[in-house]
N, C-alpha and C positions, 0 to 999 in steps of 0.2 A: 678558869677551868679547871685547872686542876685544884683548885679549892674546894670544886664540889666532890671529885674523885678520881684515882689516879688514872693517868690514860698512858697508850702509846701513843707515839708518832702519827702512827697512820688516824687513828681514831680524835684525835686534835685536829689532824689536816681534814678529817672530812667535814670538820665545823668550823673551818675556818676560808677564807678565798686567800691563800696560799699553799705552795708545793710542801708536799710532806719536805723536801730537803731544806726548805725556808724553816718549816717549824722546827728538825733536827738542828740546824743552825743558832734557832732561839733559844732552843733548849741547853744547847752545848752552853751557850752565854749565862744562863741562870743556873746552870749547874757549875759551872767555874765559880760564879758569884755566891754560891752557896744557898740559893732560893729554891733550888728541888734536889732533889735525889732520884735515882734510877736504881731498877733491879732487875736482873736479867728475867726474861718468861719466855721459856722455849727460845725464838729466833728474835724476839721483840726485848725490847727494854721497856719497863713500863715507869715511868714518871710520876713523882707526887711532890708537893709541897715540902720543903724541908722546914717546919715549924720554929725550928732556931733560927734559920737563914732569916725567915720572913721578921721575926720578932725582933732580933737584931738591927734589922733596915728600919723598923718600923720606930724602937728608939733612937735611932739615928736622923732619922728626921723628926723626931719630936725634940730632940737636941737642939738641932739648926732652927724650928719654928719656934722654940722658947729663946733662942740667941736672937732672933729676928723682933720678936715681939718686946723683948727687953728693951732691943738697941732703938724700935720704934716710940717705945713711950719714952725713951729718954730726949730724942730728936724733939717728941711732939711738947714735952716739960721744958726745954730749951726755946723753943719756938714758940710756947705759952709767955714763957718769961720776957723774951724780948719784945713780946707784942704789949706786953703791960710796961714794960719800960718804956715804950714809943709811944703811948698812952699819956703818960704822968705828964704833966704841967711842967713847963721849963721856967 
């Protein structure tokens, strides 16, 4: 939702099946993680995505994914080599 437009807790809660208090708690976690930022607007705070935080999270997951794929490829190569050796006549 915040990817589309900055929003207040109330605006987000109106679109979700959870209470404003729960939205606020979730935003607090996201803010602590650097994924959203807030700016005061009168008596409320308007939240938006922190593009730098989201980019850092994306890069982190890409590294994990690349490492997982490399490990999978290595395991598949070892399994294929073992299978080939088992098929050789003795």
